[in-house]
KEPADO-852046 format. One record per residue: residue number from 1; residue in three letters; y, z, x of N, C-alpha, C in turn. Coordinates in Angstrom, 1 decimal. Layout:
# residues N
@baba = NUM	keti = ALA	n_yy = Y	n_zz = Z	n_xx = X	ca_yy = Y	ca_zz = Z	ca_xx = X	c_yy = Y	c_zz = Z	c_xx = X
...
***
This chain:
# residues 58
@baba = 1	keti = UNK	n_yy = 18.0	n_zz = 6.4	n_xx = -1.4	ca_yy = 19.1	ca_zz = 5.4	ca_xx = -1.5	c_yy = 18.8	c_zz = 4.6	c_xx = -2.8
@baba = 2	keti = UNK	n_yy = 19.9	n_zz = 4.3	n_xx = -3.5	ca_yy = 19.6	ca_zz = 3.6	ca_xx = -4.8	c_yy = 20.2	c_zz = 2.3	c_xx = -4.5
@baba = 3	keti = UNK	n_yy = 19.6	n_zz = 1.2	n_xx = -4.9	ca_yy = 20.0	ca_zz = -0.1	ca_xx = -4.7	c_yy = 20.0	c_zz = -0.9	c_xx = -5.9
@baba = 4	keti = UNK	n_yy = 20.8	n_zz = -1.9	n_xx = -6.1	ca_yy = 20.9	ca_zz = -2.7	ca_xx = -7.2	c_yy = 22.3	c_zz = -2.8	c_xx = -7.7
@baba = 5	keti = UNK	n_yy = 22.5	n_zz = -3.6	n_xx = -8.9	ca_yy = 23.7	ca_zz = -3.8	ca_xx = -9.3	c_yy = 24.1	c_zz = -3.1	c_xx = -10.6
@baba = 6	keti = UNK	n_yy = 23.2	n_zz = -2.3	n_xx = -11.1	ca_yy = 23.3	ca_zz = -1.5	ca_xx = -12.3	c_yy = 24.1	c_zz = -0.5	c_xx = -12.1
@baba = 7	keti = UNK	n_yy = 25.0	n_zz = -0.2	n_xx = -13.1	ca_yy = 26.0	ca_zz = 1.1	ca_xx = -12.8	c_yy = 25.1	c_zz = 2.4	c_xx = -13.0
@baba = 8	keti = UNK	n_yy = 25.7	n_zz = 3.5	n_xx = -12.2	ca_yy = 25.1	ca_zz = 4.8	ca_xx = -12.3	c_yy = 25.0	c_zz = 5.2	c_xx = -13.6
@baba = 9	keti = UNK	n_yy = 24.0	n_zz = 5.7	n_xx = -14.1	ca_yy = 23.9	ca_zz = 6.3	ca_xx = -15.4	c_yy = 23.9	c_zz = 7.8	c_xx = -15.6
@baba = 10	keti = UNK	n_yy = 23.7	n_zz = 8.4	n_xx = -14.3	ca_yy = 23.9	ca_zz = 9.8	ca_xx = -14.2	c_yy = 25.4	c_zz = 10.2	c_xx = -14.1
@baba = 11	keti = UNK	n_yy = 25.7	n_zz = 11.4	n_xx = -14.9	ca_yy = 27.0	ca_zz = 11.6	ca_xx = -15.0	c_yy = 27.4	c_zz = 13.0	c_xx = -14.4
@baba = 12	keti = UNK	n_yy = 28.6	n_zz = 13.4	n_xx = -14.3	ca_yy = 29.0	ca_zz = 14.7	ca_xx = -13.7	c_yy = 28.6	c_zz = 15.9	c_xx = -14.6
@baba = 13	keti = UNK	n_yy = 28.6	n_zz = 15.5	n_xx = -16.0	ca_yy = 28.1	ca_zz = 16.4	ca_xx = -17.0	c_yy = 26.5	c_zz = 17.0	c_xx = -16.7
@baba = 14	keti = UNK	n_yy = 25.8	n_zz = 15.9	n_xx = -16.3	ca_yy = 24.4	ca_zz = 16.2	ca_xx = -16.0	c_yy = 24.3	c_zz = 17.1	c_xx = -14.7
@baba = 15	keti = UNK	n_yy = 25.2	n_zz = 16.8	n_xx = -13.7	ca_yy = 25.2	ca_zz = 17.4	ca_xx = -12.5	c_yy = 25.7	c_zz = 18.9	c_xx = -12.6
@baba = 16	keti = UNK	n_yy = 26.7	n_zz = 19.0	n_xx = -13.4	ca_yy = 27.3	ca_zz = 20.3	ca_xx = -13.9	c_yy = 26.1	c_zz = 21.2	c_xx = -14.5
@baba = 17	keti = UNK	n_yy = 25.4	n_zz = 20.7	n_xx = -15.5	ca_yy = 24.3	ca_zz = 21.4	ca_xx = -16.1	c_yy = 23.3	c_zz = 21.8	c_xx = -15.0
@baba = 18	keti = UNK	n_yy = 22.9	n_zz = 20.8	n_xx = -14.3	ca_yy = 21.7	ca_zz = 21.2	ca_xx = -13.2	c_yy = 22.3	c_zz = 22.4	c_xx = -12.3
@baba = 19	keti = UNK	n_yy = 23.6	n_zz = 22.3	n_xx = -12.0	ca_yy = 24.1	ca_zz = 23.4	ca_xx = -11.2	c_yy = 24.1	c_zz = 24.8	c_xx = -12.0
@baba = 20	keti = UNK	n_yy = 24.5	n_zz = 24.7	n_xx = -13.3	ca_yy = 24.5	ca_zz = 25.8	ca_xx = -14.2	c_yy = 23.0	c_zz = 26.3	c_xx = -14.1
@baba = 21	keti = UNK	n_yy = 22.1	n_zz = 25.6	n_xx = -14.3	ca_yy = 20.6	ca_zz = 26.1	ca_xx = -14.3	c_yy = 20.2	c_zz = 26.8	c_xx = -13.0
@baba = 22	keti = UNK	n_yy = 20.6	n_zz = 26.2	n_xx = -11.9	ca_yy = 20.4	ca_zz = 26.9	ca_xx = -10.6	c_yy = 21.1	c_zz = 28.2	c_xx = -10.5
@baba = 23	keti = UNK	n_yy = 22.3	n_zz = 28.2	n_xx = -10.8	ca_yy = 23.0	ca_zz = 29.5	ca_xx = -10.7	c_yy = 22.5	c_zz = 30.6	c_xx = -11.7
@baba = 24	keti = UNK	n_yy = 22.1	n_zz = 30.2	n_xx = -12.9	ca_yy = 21.4	ca_zz = 31.0	ca_xx = -13.9	c_yy = 20.2	c_zz = 31.6	c_xx = -13.4
@baba = 25	keti = UNK	n_yy = 19.3	n_zz = 30.7	n_xx = -12.7	ca_yy = 18.2	ca_zz = 31.2	ca_xx = -12.2	c_yy = 18.2	c_zz = 32.2	c_xx = -11.1
@baba = 26	keti = UNK	n_yy = 19.4	n_zz = 32.0	n_xx = -10.3	ca_yy = 19.6	ca_zz = 33.1	ca_xx = -9.4	c_yy = 20.0	c_zz = 34.3	c_xx = -10.0
@baba = 27	keti = UNK	n_yy = 21.0	n_zz = 34.3	n_xx = -10.9	ca_yy = 21.4	ca_zz = 35.6	ca_xx = -11.6	c_yy = 20.3	c_zz = 36.2	c_xx = -12.2
@baba = 28	keti = UNK	n_yy = 19.4	n_zz = 35.5	n_xx = -13.0	ca_yy = 18.3	ca_zz = 36.0	ca_xx = -13.7	c_yy = 17.3	c_zz = 36.7	c_xx = -12.6
@baba = 29	keti = UNK	n_yy = 17.0	n_zz = 36.1	n_xx = -11.5	ca_yy = 16.3	ca_zz = 36.7	ca_xx = -10.4	c_yy = 16.8	c_zz = 38.1	c_xx = -9.9
@baba = 30	keti = UNK	n_yy = 18.1	n_zz = 38.2	n_xx = -9.9	ca_yy = 18.7	ca_zz = 39.4	ca_xx = -9.3	c_yy = 18.9	c_zz = 40.5	c_xx = -10.4
@baba = 31	keti = UNK	n_yy = 19.0	n_zz = 40.2	n_xx = -11.6	ca_yy = 19.3	ca_zz = 41.1	ca_xx = -12.7	c_yy = 18.1	c_zz = 41.3	c_xx = -13.6
@baba = 32	keti = UNK	n_yy = 17.1	n_zz = 40.4	n_xx = -13.6	ca_yy = 16.0	ca_zz = 40.6	ca_xx = -14.6	c_yy = 16.3	c_zz = 40.2	c_xx = -16.0
@baba = 33	keti = UNK	n_yy = 17.5	n_zz = 39.7	n_xx = -16.3	ca_yy = 18.0	ca_zz = 39.5	ca_xx = -17.6	c_yy = 18.2	c_zz = 37.9	c_xx = -17.8
@baba = 34	keti = UNK	n_yy = 18.0	n_zz = 37.5	n_xx = -19.1	ca_yy = 18.1	ca_zz = 36.1	ca_xx = -19.4	c_yy = 19.6	c_zz = 35.9	c_xx = -19.3
@baba = 35	keti = UNK	n_yy = 19.9	n_zz = 34.6	n_xx = -18.9	ca_yy = 21.2	ca_zz = 34.1	ca_xx = -18.9	c_yy = 21.4	c_zz = 32.8	c_xx = -19.8
@baba = 36	keti = UNK	n_yy = 22.3	n_zz = 33.0	n_xx = -20.9	ca_yy = 22.6	ca_zz = 32.0	ca_xx = -21.7	c_yy = 23.2	c_zz = 30.7	c_xx = -21.0
@baba = 37	keti = UNK	n_yy = 22.8	n_zz = 29.4	n_xx = -21.2	ca_yy = 23.5	ca_zz = 28.3	ca_xx = -20.5	c_yy = 24.6	c_zz = 27.9	c_xx = -21.5
@baba = 38	keti = UNK	n_yy = 25.7	n_zz = 27.4	n_xx = -20.9	ca_yy = 26.8	ca_zz = 27.1	ca_xx = -21.8	c_yy = 27.2	c_zz = 25.5	c_xx = -21.7
@baba = 39	keti = UNK	n_yy = 26.6	n_zz = 24.9	n_xx = -20.8	ca_yy = 26.9	ca_zz = 23.5	ca_xx = -20.6	c_yy = 25.9	c_zz = 22.8	c_xx = -21.3
@baba = 40	keti = UNK	n_yy = 26.1	n_zz = 21.4	n_xx = -21.7	ca_yy = 25.2	ca_zz = 20.5	ca_xx = -22.3	c_yy = 25.7	c_zz = 19.2	c_xx = -21.8
@baba = 41	keti = UNK	n_yy = 24.8	n_zz = 18.2	n_xx = -22.3	ca_yy = 25.2	ca_zz = 16.7	ca_xx = -21.7	c_yy = 24.4	c_zz = 15.8	c_xx = -22.7
@baba = 42	keti = UNK	n_yy = 24.8	n_zz = 14.6	n_xx = -22.8	ca_yy = 24.2	ca_zz = 13.5	ca_xx = -23.4	c_yy = 23.3	c_zz = 12.9	c_xx = -22.4
@baba = 43	keti = UNK	n_yy = 21.9	n_zz = 12.9	n_xx = -22.8	ca_yy = 21.0	ca_zz = 12.1	ca_xx = -21.8	c_yy = 21.3	c_zz = 10.8	c_xx = -21.5
@baba = 44	keti = UNK	n_yy = 21.0	n_zz = 10.5	n_xx = -20.3	ca_yy = 21.4	ca_zz = 8.9	ca_xx = -19.9	c_yy = 20.3	c_zz = 8.2	c_xx = -20.6
@baba = 45	keti = UNK	n_yy = 20.7	n_zz = 6.8	n_xx = -20.8	ca_yy = 19.8	ca_zz = 6.0	ca_xx = -21.6	c_yy = 19.5	c_zz = 5.0	c_xx = -20.6
@baba = 46	keti = UNK	n_yy = 18.3	n_zz = 5.1	n_xx = -20.0	ca_yy = 17.8	ca_zz = 4.1	ca_xx = -18.9	c_yy = 17.3	c_zz = 2.9	c_xx = -19.6
@baba = 47	keti = UNK	n_yy = 17.4	n_zz = 1.8	n_xx = -18.8	ca_yy = 16.9	ca_zz = 0.5	ca_xx = -19.3	c_yy = 15.3	c_zz = 0.5	c_xx = -19.0
@baba = 48	keti = UNK	n_yy = 14.5	n_zz = 0.6	n_xx = -20.1	ca_yy = 13.1	ca_zz = 0.6	ca_xx = -20.0	c_yy = 12.5	c_zz = -0.7	c_xx = -19.3
@baba = 49	keti = UNK	n_yy = 13.3	n_zz = -1.8	n_xx = -19.3	ca_yy = 13.0	ca_zz = -3.0	ca_xx = -18.7	c_yy = 12.9	c_zz = -2.9	c_xx = -17.2
@baba = 50	keti = UNK	n_yy = 13.8	n_zz = -2.0	n_xx = -16.7	ca_yy = 13.9	ca_zz = -2.0	ca_xx = -15.2	c_yy = 12.8	c_zz = -0.9	c_xx = -14.7
@baba = 51	keti = UNK	n_yy = 12.0	n_zz = -1.3	n_xx = -13.9	ca_yy = 10.8	ca_zz = -0.4	ca_xx = -13.5	c_yy = 11.0	c_zz = 0.0	c_xx = -12.0
@baba = 52	keti = UNK	n_yy = 10.0	n_zz = -0.2	n_xx = -11.3	ca_yy = 9.8	ca_zz = 0.4	ca_xx = -9.9	c_yy = 10.7	c_zz = -0.2	c_xx = -8.9
@baba = 53	keti = UNK	n_yy = 11.1	n_zz = -1.3	n_xx = -9.1	ca_yy = 12.1	ca_zz = -1.9	ca_xx = -8.1	c_yy = 13.6	c_zz = -1.2	c_xx = -8.1
@baba = 54	keti = UNK	n_yy = 13.9	n_zz = -0.6	n_xx = -9.2	ca_yy = 15.3	ca_zz = 0.0	ca_xx = -9.3	c_yy = 15.5	c_zz = 1.1	c_xx = -8.4
@baba = 55	keti = UNK	n_yy = 14.7	n_zz = 2.0	n_xx = -8.1	ca_yy = 15.0	ca_zz = 3.1	ca_xx = -7.0	c_yy = 14.1	c_zz = 2.7	c_xx = -5.8
@baba = 56	keti = UNK	n_yy = 14.7	n_zz = 2.6	n_xx = -4.7	ca_yy = 14.1	ca_zz = 2.4	ca_xx = -3.4	c_yy = 14.4	c_zz = 3.8	c_xx = -2.6
@baba = 57	keti = UNK	n_yy = 13.4	n_zz = 4.4	n_xx = -2.1	ca_yy = 13.7	ca_zz = 5.6	ca_xx = -1.3	c_yy = 13.6	c_zz = 5.1	c_xx = 0.1
@baba = 58	keti = UNK	n_yy = 14.5	n_zz = 5.4	n_xx = 0.9	ca_yy = 14.4	ca_zz = 4.9	ca_xx = 2.3	c_yy = 15.1	c_zz = 5.7	c_xx = 3.3
***
């Protein structure tokens, strides 16, 4: 669970890229061939001043 008032810095582009990686890993394991990734994303810029209190797992 994420708590706080900061806006979410993770985007759909990051999620799409992660999904592409997982699907490519599956295809690679089945075919033995490398799979070129086609998606990209701009990395999130996290506020370095915010530390351990930002994410609370519960």
